[in-house]
Backbone atoms as SQL, in Angstrom:
CREATE TABLE atoms (id INTEGER PRIMARY KEY, chain TEXT, resi INTEGER, resn TEXT, atom TEXT, x REAL, y REAL, z REAL);
INSERT INTO atoms VALUES
  (1, 'A', 1, 'VAL', 'N', 115.115, 81.415, 132.974),
  (2, 'A', 1, 'VAL', 'CA', 116.651, 82.260, 133.982),
  (3, 'A', 1, 'VAL', 'C', 116.582, 83.327, 133.575),
  (4, 'A', 2, 'ARG', 'N', 117.040, 83.938, 132.510),
  (5, 'A', 2, 'ARG', 'CA', 117.071, 85.203, 132.718),
  (6, 'A', 2, 'ARG', 'C', 115.924, 86.130, 133.023),
  (7, 'A', 3, 'ARG', 'N', 114.816, 85.613, 132.817),
  (8, 'A', 3, 'ARG', 'CA', 113.534, 86.205, 133.596),
  (9, 'A', 3, 'ARG', 'C', 113.357, 86.495, 134.785),
  (10, 'A', 4, 'LEU', 'N', 114.018, 85.380, 135.567),
  (11, 'A', 4, 'LEU', 'CA', 113.919, 85.043, 137.014),
  (12, 'A', 4, 'LEU', 'C', 115.021, 85.731, 137.383),
  (13, 'A', 5, 'PHE', 'N', 116.406, 86.007, 136.958),
  (14, 'A', 5, 'PHE', 'CA', 117.046, 86.621, 137.899),
  (15, 'A', 5, 'PHE', 'C', 116.623, 88.527, 137.129),
  (16, 'A', 6, 'LYS', 'N', 116.156, 88.434, 136.551),
  (17, 'A', 6, 'LYS', 'CA', 115.766, 90.159, 136.040),
  (18, 'A', 6, 'LYS', 'C', 114.788, 90.014, 137.230),
  (19, 'A', 7, 'GLU', 'N', 113.337, 89.455, 137.642),
  (20, 'A', 7, 'GLU', 'CA', 112.984, 90.049, 138.340),
  (21, 'A', 7, 'GLU', 'C', 113.480, 89.799, 139.997),
  (22, 'A', 8, 'LYS', 'N', 113.940, 88.557, 140.108),
  (23, 'A', 8, 'LYS', 'CA', 114.617, 88.708, 141.702),
  (24, 'A', 8, 'LYS', 'C', 115.787, 89.834, 141.946),
  (25, 'A', 9, 'LEU', 'N', 116.683, 90.105, 140.760),
  (26, 'A', 9, 'LEU', 'CA', 117.411, 91.216, 141.138),
  (27, 'A', 9, 'LEU', 'C', 117.547, 92.651, 140.464),
  (28, 'A', 10, 'ALA', 'N', 115.723, 92.853, 139.715),
  (29, 'A', 10, 'ALA', 'CA', 115.916, 94.133, 139.769),
  (30, 'A', 10, 'ALA', 'C', 116.436, 94.684, 138.629),
  (31, 'A', 11, 'ILE', 'N', 116.819, 94.307, 137.832),
  (32, 'A', 11, 'ILE', 'CA', 117.476, 94.418, 136.539),
  (33, 'A', 11, 'ILE', 'C', 117.104, 94.039, 135.349),
  (34, 'A', 12, 'THR', 'N', 116.982, 95.428, 134.272),
  (35, 'A', 12, 'THR', 'CA', 116.395, 95.141, 133.010),
  (36, 'A', 12, 'THR', 'C', 117.010, 94.238, 131.786),
  (37, 'A', 13, 'GLN', 'N', 118.549, 94.485, 132.275),
  (38, 'A', 13, 'GLN', 'CA', 119.653, 93.846, 130.924),
  (39, 'A', 13, 'GLN', 'C', 120.726, 93.678, 132.284),
  (40, 'A', 14, 'ASP', 'N', 121.998, 92.885, 131.346),
  (41, 'A', 14, 'ASP', 'CA', 122.956, 92.560, 132.016),
  (42, 'A', 14, 'ASP', 'C', 123.604, 93.451, 132.490),
  (43, 'A', 15, 'LEU', 'N', 123.769, 94.722, 131.910),
  (44, 'A', 15, 'LEU', 'CA', 124.436, 95.941, 132.096),
  (45, 'A', 15, 'LEU', 'C', 123.923, 96.858, 133.317),
  (46, 'A', 16, 'ASN', 'N', 122.877, 96.548, 133.451),
  (47, 'A', 16, 'ASN', 'CA', 121.841, 96.880, 134.882),
  (48, 'A', 16, 'ASN', 'C', 122.667, 96.244, 136.020),
  (49, 'A', 17, 'PHE', 'N', 123.342, 95.282, 136.188),
  (50, 'A', 17, 'PHE', 'CA', 123.999, 94.034, 136.883),
  (51, 'A', 17, 'PHE', 'C', 124.795, 95.276, 137.788),
  (52, 'A', 18, 'ILE', 'N', 126.000, 96.169, 137.035),
  (53, 'A', 18, 'ILE', 'CA', 126.740, 97.034, 137.669),
  (54, 'A', 18, 'ILE', 'C', 126.424, 97.890, 138.942),
  (55, 'A', 19, 'THR', 'N', 124.905, 97.934, 138.940),
  (56, 'A', 19, 'THR', 'CA', 124.652, 98.832, 139.989),
  (57, 'A', 19, 'THR', 'C', 123.972, 97.940, 141.502),
  (58, 'A', 20, 'HIS', 'N', 124.785, 96.635, 140.955),
  (59, 'A', 20, 'HIS', 'CA', 124.365, 95.525, 141.957),
  (60, 'A', 20, 'HIS', 'C', 124.827, 95.623, 143.484),
  (61, 'A', 21, 'HIS', 'N', 124.173, 95.626, 144.262),
  (62, 'A', 21, 'HIS', 'CA', 124.792, 95.515, 146.041),
  (63, 'A', 21, 'HIS', 'C', 125.019, 94.473, 146.405),
  (64, 'A', 22, 'PRO', 'N', 125.895, 94.264, 146.382),
  (65, 'A', 22, 'PRO', 'CA', 126.575, 92.925, 146.902),
  (66, 'A', 22, 'PRO', 'C', 126.360, 92.541, 148.244),
  (67, 'A', 23, 'ALA', 'N', 126.506, 91.341, 148.783),
  (68, 'A', 23, 'ALA', 'CA', 125.998, 90.785, 150.062),
  (69, 'A', 23, 'ALA', 'C', 127.390, 91.604, 151.359),
  (70, 'A', 24, 'THR', 'N', 126.833, 92.104, 152.264),
  (71, 'A', 24, 'THR', 'CA', 127.979, 92.539, 153.023),
  (72, 'A', 24, 'THR', 'C', 128.873, 91.657, 153.548),
  (73, 'A', 25, 'THR', 'N', 130.383, 91.932, 154.137),
  (74, 'A', 25, 'THR', 'CA', 131.382, 90.996, 154.254),
  (75, 'A', 25, 'THR', 'C', 130.886, 90.035, 155.742),
  (76, 'A', 26, 'GLU', 'N', 130.016, 91.168, 156.446),
  (77, 'A', 26, 'GLU', 'CA', 129.743, 90.948, 157.409),
  (78, 'A', 26, 'GLU', 'C', 128.614, 89.482, 157.501),
  (79, 'A', 27, 'ASN', 'N', 127.715, 89.654, 156.679),
  (80, 'A', 27, 'ASN', 'CA', 126.235, 88.848, 156.500),
  (81, 'A', 27, 'ASN', 'C', 126.982, 87.430, 155.766),
  (82, 'A', 28, 'VAL', 'N', 127.660, 87.582, 155.270),
  (83, 'A', 28, 'VAL', 'CA', 128.512, 86.243, 154.356),
  (84, 'A', 28, 'VAL', 'C', 129.173, 85.221, 155.443),
  (85, 'A', 29, 'PHE', 'N', 130.055, 86.340, 156.465),
  (86, 'A', 29, 'PHE', 'CA', 130.796, 85.618, 157.420),
  (87, 'A', 29, 'PHE', 'C', 130.125, 84.721, 158.609),
  (88, 'A', 30, 'VAL', 'N', 129.002, 85.766, 158.847),
  (89, 'A', 30, 'VAL', 'CA', 128.208, 85.093, 159.498),
  (90, 'A', 30, 'VAL', 'C', 127.309, 83.607, 159.327),
  (91, 'A', 31, 'TYR', 'N', 126.991, 83.850, 157.787),
  (92, 'A', 31, 'TYR', 'CA', 126.287, 82.580, 157.302),
  (93, 'A', 31, 'TYR', 'C', 127.650, 81.422, 157.334),
  (94, 'A', 32, 'GLU', 'N', 128.662, 81.679, 156.669),
  (95, 'A', 32, 'GLU', 'CA', 129.339, 80.781, 156.318),
  (96, 'A', 32, 'GLU', 'C', 130.105, 80.013, 157.384),
  (97, 'A', 33, 'TYR', 'N', 130.604, 80.934, 158.527),
  (98, 'A', 33, 'TYR', 'CA', 131.117, 80.407, 159.725),
  (99, 'A', 33, 'TYR', 'C', 130.522, 80.268, 161.114),
  (100, 'A', 34, 'GLU', 'N', 129.455, 80.974, 161.446),
  (101, 'A', 34, 'GLU', 'CA', 128.479, 81.364, 162.335),
  (102, 'A', 34, 'GLU', 'C', 127.362, 80.763, 162.573),
  (103, 'A', 35, 'ASP', 'N', 126.948, 80.106, 161.735),
  (104, 'A', 35, 'ASP', 'CA', 125.450, 79.433, 161.426),
  (105, 'A', 35, 'ASP', 'C', 124.568, 80.840, 161.265),
  (106, 'A', 36, 'GLY', 'N', 124.609, 81.797, 160.651),
  (107, 'A', 36, 'GLY', 'CA', 123.970, 82.918, 160.346),
  (108, 'A', 36, 'GLY', 'C', 122.514, 82.596, 159.439),
  (109, 'A', 37, 'PRO', 'N', 121.693, 83.627, 159.445),
  (110, 'A', 37, 'PRO', 'CA', 120.379, 83.142, 158.499),
  (111, 'A', 37, 'PRO', 'C', 120.721, 82.832, 157.398),
  (112, 'A', 38, 'GLY', 'N', 121.339, 83.774, 156.221),
  (113, 'A', 38, 'GLY', 'CA', 121.797, 83.351, 154.943),
  (114, 'A', 38, 'GLY', 'C', 121.587, 84.578, 154.668),
  (115, 'A', 39, 'PRO', 'N', 121.411, 84.374, 153.112),
  (116, 'A', 39, 'PRO', 'CA', 120.590, 85.428, 152.018),
  (117, 'A', 39, 'PRO', 'C', 119.400, 85.634, 152.394),
  (118, 'A', 40, 'ASP', 'N', 118.920, 86.495, 151.885),
  (119, 'A', 40, 'ASP', 'CA', 117.531, 87.173, 152.406),
  (120, 'A', 40, 'ASP', 'C', 116.731, 86.770, 150.728),
  (121, 'A', 41, 'ARG', 'N', 115.704, 85.927, 151.039),
  (122, 'A', 41, 'ARG', 'CA', 115.031, 85.133, 149.808),
  (123, 'A', 41, 'ARG', 'C', 114.553, 86.705, 149.195),
  (124, 'A', 42, 'ASN', 'N', 113.981, 87.630, 149.602),
  (125, 'A', 42, 'ASN', 'CA', 113.367, 89.037, 149.222),
  (126, 'A', 42, 'ASN', 'C', 114.271, 89.905, 148.672),
  (127, 'A', 43, 'ASN', 'N', 115.625, 90.196, 149.282),
  (128, 'A', 43, 'ASN', 'CA', 116.479, 90.965, 148.530),
  (129, 'A', 43, 'ASN', 'C', 117.835, 89.884, 148.441),
  (130, 'A', 44, 'LEU', 'N', 117.743, 89.512, 147.223),
  (131, 'A', 44, 'LEU', 'CA', 119.162, 88.848, 147.275),
  (132, 'A', 44, 'LEU', 'C', 119.755, 89.726, 146.666),
  (133, 'A', 45, 'ALA', 'N', 121.218, 89.294, 147.553),
  (134, 'A', 45, 'ALA', 'CA', 122.521, 90.167, 146.885),
  (135, 'A', 45, 'ALA', 'C', 124.007, 88.652, 147.261),
  (136, 'A', 46, 'PHE', 'N', 124.605, 88.999, 146.041),
  (137, 'A', 46, 'PHE', 'CA', 125.546, 87.525, 145.999),
  (138, 'A', 46, 'PHE', 'C', 126.816, 88.500, 146.682),
  (139, 'A', 47, 'ASN', 'N', 127.646, 87.103, 146.668),
  (140, 'A', 47, 'ASN', 'CA', 128.881, 87.903, 147.037),
  (141, 'A', 47, 'ASN', 'C', 130.044, 87.643, 145.982),
  (142, 'A', 48, 'LEU', 'N', 130.236, 88.483, 145.316),
  (143, 'A', 48, 'LEU', 'CA', 130.864, 89.045, 143.836),
  (144, 'A', 48, 'LEU', 'C', 132.128, 89.031, 144.262),
  (145, 'A', 49, 'THR', 'N', 132.864, 88.741, 145.286),
  (146, 'A', 49, 'THR', 'CA', 134.114, 88.578, 145.647),
  (147, 'A', 49, 'THR', 'C', 134.582, 87.177, 145.372),
  (148, 'A', 50, 'GLN', 'N', 133.426, 86.551, 145.423),
  (149, 'A', 50, 'GLN', 'CA', 133.501, 84.818, 145.489),
  (150, 'A', 50, 'GLN', 'C', 133.081, 84.593, 144.283),
  (151, 'A', 51, 'ASN', 'N', 133.673, 83.139, 144.013),
  (152, 'A', 51, 'ASN', 'CA', 132.600, 82.614, 142.726),
  (153, 'A', 51, 'ASN', 'C', 131.421, 81.941, 142.876),
  (154, 'A', 52, 'TYR', 'N', 130.609, 81.394, 142.112),
  (155, 'A', 52, 'TYR', 'CA', 129.375, 80.168, 142.214),
  (156, 'A', 52, 'TYR', 'C', 129.440, 79.771, 143.696),
  (157, 'A', 53, 'SER', 'N', 130.603, 79.221, 143.493),
  (158, 'A', 53, 'SER', 'CA', 130.782, 78.011, 144.427),
  (159, 'A', 53, 'SER', 'C', 130.730, 78.210, 145.840),
  (160, 'A', 54, 'SER', 'N', 130.477, 79.296, 145.894),
  (161, 'A', 54, 'SER', 'CA', 130.937, 79.705, 147.815),
  (162, 'A', 54, 'SER', 'C', 129.786, 79.318, 148.227),
  (163, 'A', 55, 'PRO', 'N', 129.506, 79.169, 149.658),
  (164, 'A', 55, 'PRO', 'CA', 128.383, 78.876, 150.617),
  (165, 'A', 55, 'PRO', 'C', 126.932, 79.812, 150.018),
  (166, 'A', 56, 'TRP', 'N', 127.622, 81.106, 150.177),
  (167, 'A', 56, 'TRP', 'CA', 126.996, 82.311, 150.091),
  (168, 'A', 56, 'TRP', 'C', 126.031, 81.738, 148.939),
  (169, 'A', 57, 'ASN', 'N', 126.864, 82.287, 147.356),
  (170, 'A', 57, 'ASN', 'CA', 126.385, 82.552, 146.435),
  (171, 'A', 57, 'ASN', 'C', 125.640, 80.981, 145.979),
  (172, 'A', 58, 'THR', 'N', 126.041, 79.546, 146.558),
  (173, 'A', 58, 'THR', 'CA', 125.866, 78.643, 146.190),
  (174, 'A', 58, 'THR', 'C', 124.135, 78.657, 146.569),
  (175, 'A', 59, 'ARG', 'N', 123.877, 79.009, 148.428),
  (176, 'A', 59, 'ARG', 'CA', 122.641, 79.126, 148.632),
  (177, 'A', 59, 'ARG', 'C', 121.765, 80.181, 147.874),
  (178, 'A', 60, 'ILE', 'N', 122.214, 80.903, 146.921),
  (179, 'A', 60, 'ILE', 'CA', 121.309, 82.216, 146.216),
  (180, 'A', 60, 'ILE', 'C', 120.881, 81.026, 145.443),
  (181, 'A', 61, 'LEU', 'N', 121.611, 80.641, 144.853),
  (182, 'A', 61, 'LEU', 'CA', 121.108, 79.659, 142.954),
  (183, 'A', 61, 'LEU', 'C', 120.781, 78.607, 143.578),
  (184, 'A', 62, 'GLU', 'N', 120.503, 77.994, 145.068),
  (185, 'A', 62, 'GLU', 'CA', 119.594, 76.980, 145.237),
  (186, 'A', 62, 'GLU', 'C', 118.127, 77.511, 145.408),
  (187, 'A', 63, 'LEU', 'N', 118.152, 78.992, 146.013),
  (188, 'A', 63, 'LEU', 'CA', 116.964, 79.660, 146.057),
  (189, 'A', 63, 'LEU', 'C', 116.223, 79.924, 144.443),
  (190, 'A', 64, 'LEU', 'N', 116.873, 80.624, 143.739),
  (191, 'A', 64, 'LEU', 'CA', 116.502, 80.872, 142.595),
  (192, 'A', 64, 'LEU', 'C', 116.209, 79.288, 141.772),
  (193, 'A', 65, 'CYS', 'N', 116.703, 78.248, 142.063),
  (194, 'A', 65, 'CYS', 'CA', 116.480, 76.904, 141.477),
  (195, 'A', 65, 'CYS', 'C', 115.108, 76.386, 141.754),
  (196, 'A', 66, 'GLN', 'N', 115.091, 76.298, 142.932),
  (197, 'A', 66, 'GLN', 'CA', 113.780, 76.317, 143.672),
  (198, 'A', 66, 'GLN', 'C', 112.462, 77.094, 143.310),
  (199, 'A', 67, 'GLU', 'N', 112.777, 78.153, 143.041),
  (200, 'A', 67, 'GLU', 'CA', 111.705, 79.295, 142.699),
  (201, 'A', 67, 'GLU', 'C', 111.218, 78.960, 141.076),
  (202, 'A', 68, 'LEU', 'N', 112.579, 78.499, 139.907),
  (203, 'A', 68, 'LEU', 'CA', 111.944, 78.302, 138.809),
  (204, 'A', 68, 'LEU', 'C', 111.542, 76.834, 138.631),
  (205, 'A', 69, 'GLN', 'N', 111.825, 75.486, 139.380),
  (206, 'A', 69, 'GLN', 'CA', 110.787, 74.733, 139.438),
  (207, 'A', 69, 'GLN', 'C', 109.507, 75.016, 140.387),
  (208, 'A', 70, 'ALA', 'N', 109.250, 75.836, 140.991),
  (209, 'A', 70, 'ALA', 'CA', 108.182, 76.011, 141.715),
  (210, 'A', 70, 'ALA', 'C', 106.943, 76.570, 140.342),
  (211, 'A', 71, 'ARG', 'N', 107.638, 77.867, 139.894),
  (212, 'A', 71, 'ARG', 'CA', 107.045, 78.197, 138.423),
  (213, 'A', 71, 'ARG', 'C', 106.395, 77.116, 137.360),
  (214, 'A', 72, 'ARG', 'N', 107.534, 76.322, 137.247),
  (215, 'A', 72, 'ARG', 'CA', 107.555, 75.447, 136.443),
  (216, 'A', 72, 'ARG', 'C', 106.281, 74.687, 136.737),
  (217, 'A', 73, 'GLU', 'N', 106.093, 74.091, 137.758),
  (218, 'A', 73, 'GLU', 'CA', 104.800, 73.315, 138.326),
  (219, 'A', 73, 'GLU', 'C', 103.660, 74.235, 138.265),
  (220, 'A', 74, 'GLU', 'N', 104.047, 75.244, 138.950),
  (221, 'A', 74, 'GLU', 'CA', 102.353, 76.295, 138.716),
  (222, 'A', 74, 'GLU', 'C', 101.992, 76.434, 137.337),
  (223, 'A', 75, 'GLU', 'N', 102.827, 76.608, 136.669),
  (224, 'A', 75, 'GLU', 'CA', 102.276, 77.071, 135.154),
  (225, 'A', 75, 'GLU', 'C', 102.298, 75.676, 134.278),
  (226, 'A', 76, 'ASN', 'N', 102.768, 75.091, 134.348),
  (227, 'A', 76, 'ASN', 'CA', 102.491, 73.528, 133.950),
  (228, 'A', 76, 'ASN', 'C', 103.538, 73.688, 132.776),
  (229, 'A', 77, 'TRP', 'N', 104.817, 73.753, 132.838),
  (230, 'A', 77, 'TRP', 'CA', 105.729, 73.815, 131.904),
  (231, 'A', 77, 'TRP', 'C', 105.550, 72.324, 130.824),
  (232, 'A', 78, 'PRO', 'N', 105.782, 72.629, 129.465),
  (233, 'A', 78, 'PRO', 'CA', 105.784, 70.954, 129.252),
  (234, 'A', 78, 'PRO', 'C', 107.274, 69.953, 129.462),
  (235, 'A', 79, 'ILE', 'N', 108.249, 70.887, 129.556),
  (236, 'A', 79, 'ILE', 'CA', 109.625, 70.310, 129.621),
  (237, 'A', 79, 'ILE', 'C', 109.886, 70.177, 131.407),
  (238, 'A', 80, 'LYS', 'N', 110.438, 69.336, 131.750),
  (239, 'A', 80, 'LYS', 'CA', 110.848, 69.126, 133.080),
  (240, 'A', 80, 'LYS', 'C', 112.398, 68.863, 133.026),
  (241, 'A', 81, 'LYS', 'N', 113.125, 69.910, 133.947),
  (242, 'A', 81, 'LYS', 'CA', 114.632, 69.839, 133.800),
  (243, 'A', 81, 'LYS', 'C', 114.775, 69.228, 135.636),
  (244, 'A', 82, 'SER', 'N', 116.054, 68.671, 135.225),
  (245, 'A', 82, 'SER', 'CA', 116.662, 68.135, 136.822),
  (246, 'A', 82, 'SER', 'C', 117.450, 69.578, 137.476),
  (247, 'A', 83, 'ASP', 'N', 117.582, 69.170, 138.623),
  (248, 'A', 83, 'ASP', 'CA', 117.758, 70.990, 139.321),
  (249, 'A', 83, 'ASP', 'C', 119.315, 70.395, 138.939),
  (250, 'A', 84, 'ASN', 'N', 120.057, 69.681, 138.657),
  (251, 'A', 84, 'ASN', 'CA', 121.157, 69.606, 138.283),
  (252, 'A', 84, 'ASN', 'C', 121.261, 70.482, 136.824),
  (253, 'A', 85, 'TYR', 'N', 120.428, 70.275, 136.269),
  (254, 'A', 85, 'TYR', 'CA', 120.574, 71.102, 134.447),
  (255, 'A', 85, 'TYR', 'C', 120.378, 72.451, 134.911),
  (256, 'A', 86, 'ILE', 'N', 119.408, 72.639, 135.802),
  (257, 'A', 86, 'ILE', 'CA', 118.866, 74.207, 136.081),
  (258, 'A', 86, 'ILE', 'C', 119.968, 74.657, 136.931),
  (259, 'A', 87, 'MET', 'N', 120.683, 74.252, 138.118),
  (260, 'A', 87, 'MET', 'CA', 121.781, 74.876, 138.787),
  (261, 'A', 87, 'MET', 'C', 122.930, 74.839, 138.186),
  (262, 'A', 88, 'ASP', 'N', 123.238, 74.311, 136.737),
  (263, 'A', 88, 'ASP', 'CA', 124.414, 74.766, 135.958),
  (264, 'A', 88, 'ASP', 'C', 123.898, 75.753, 134.549),
  (265, 'A', 89, 'ILE', 'N', 122.689, 76.129, 134.681),
  (266, 'A', 89, 'ILE', 'CA', 122.611, 77.165, 133.572),
  (267, 'A', 89, 'ILE', 'C', 122.706, 78.454, 134.643),
  (268, 'A', 90, 'LEU', 'N', 122.203, 78.246, 135.980),
  (269, 'A', 90, 'LEU', 'CA', 122.280, 78.927, 137.019),
  (270, 'A', 90, 'LEU', 'C', 123.903, 79.789, 137.261),
  (271, 'A', 91, 'TRP', 'N', 124.474, 78.700, 137.183),
  (272, 'A', 91, 'TRP', 'CA', 126.073, 78.909, 137.690),
  (273, 'A', 91, 'TRP', 'C', 126.645, 79.963, 136.444),
  (274, 'A', 92, 'GLU', 'N', 125.910, 79.129, 135.396),
  (275, 'A', 92, 'GLU', 'CA', 126.596, 80.068, 133.972),
  (276, 'A', 92, 'GLU', 'C', 126.655, 81.785, 134.024),
  (277, 'A', 93, 'ARG', 'N', 125.055, 81.882, 134.473),
  (278, 'A', 93, 'ARG', 'CA', 124.464, 83.370, 134.334),
  (279, 'A', 93, 'ARG', 'C', 125.221, 83.953, 135.446),
  (280, 'A', 94, 'TYR', 'N', 124.802, 83.224, 136.920),
  (281, 'A', 94, 'TYR', 'CA', 125.927, 84.640, 137.550),
  (282, 'A', 94, 'TYR', 'C', 127.624, 84.101, 136.936),
  (283, 'A', 95, 'LYS', 'N', 128.155, 83.712, 136.793),
  (284, 'A', 95, 'LYS', 'CA', 129.682, 84.024, 136.169),
  (285, 'A', 95, 'LYS', 'C', 129.502, 84.841, 135.290),
  (286, 'A', 96, 'ARG', 'N', 128.214, 84.952, 134.240),
  (287, 'A', 96, 'ARG', 'CA', 128.683, 86.178, 133.499),
  (288, 'A', 96, 'ARG', 'C', 127.966, 87.152, 133.691),
  (289, 'A', 97, 'LEU', 'N', 127.296, 87.753, 134.945),
  (290, 'A', 97, 'LEU', 'CA', 127.081, 88.778, 135.772),
  (291, 'A', 97, 'LEU', 'C', 128.100, 89.181, 136.541),
  (292, 'A', 98, 'GLN', 'N', 128.465, 88.226, 136.740),
  (293, 'A', 98, 'GLN', 'CA', 129.726, 88.785, 137.699),
  (294, 'A', 98, 'GLN', 'C', 130.960, 89.166, 136.885),
  (295, 'A', 99, 'MET', 'N', 131.428, 88.657, 135.921),
  (296, 'A', 99, 'MET', 'CA', 131.961, 89.160, 134.928),
  (297, 'A', 99, 'MET', 'C', 131.458, 90.733, 134.688),
  (298, 'A', 100, 'VAL', 'N', 130.210, 91.018, 134.209),
  (299, 'A', 100, 'VAL', 'CA', 129.860, 92.637, 133.687),
  (300, 'A', 100, 'VAL', 'C', 130.214, 93.055, 135.278),
  (301, 'A', 101, 'TRP', 'N', 130.048, 92.999, 136.155),
  (302, 'A', 101, 'TRP', 'CA', 130.174, 93.706, 137.594),
  (303, 'A', 101, 'TRP', 'C', 131.570, 94.079, 138.083),
  (304, 'A', 102, 'ARG', 'N', 132.173, 93.205, 137.716),
  (305, 'A', 102, 'ARG', 'CA', 133.848, 93.043, 138.253),
  (306, 'A', 102, 'ARG', 'C', 134.359, 94.092, 136.776),
  (307, 'A', 103, 'ASN', 'N', 133.705, 94.143, 135.859),
  (308, 'A', 103, 'ASN', 'CA', 134.596, 95.204, 134.529),
  (309, 'A', 103, 'ASN', 'C', 134.423, 96.614, 134.449),
  (310, 'A', 104, 'ALA', 'N', 133.113, 96.694, 135.549),
  (311, 'A', 104, 'ALA', 'CA', 132.458, 97.938, 135.417),
  (312, 'A', 104, 'ALA', 'C', 133.604, 99.052, 136.341);
């Protein structure tokens, strides 16, 4: 999970997350209330003013979960974990990074 966050968010350590550019209010609003396109899979930007359970952030975490499960399949990892298990880990990771960003 750490490696995935580092690759997808271009950070080498948690402190680098303070430079994360959050999603624009407009993009989040359009996605959540007007059926907009949602987060860009190639340029993930969290809505850091909201918790992990917001529709925008949940979608990003779902995309990360899908990516992790695809890697598991491609690389034949010996242990399979459920999506719920992985989502719990992703939620915790998001909460830690959000705290780093807010405390900066």
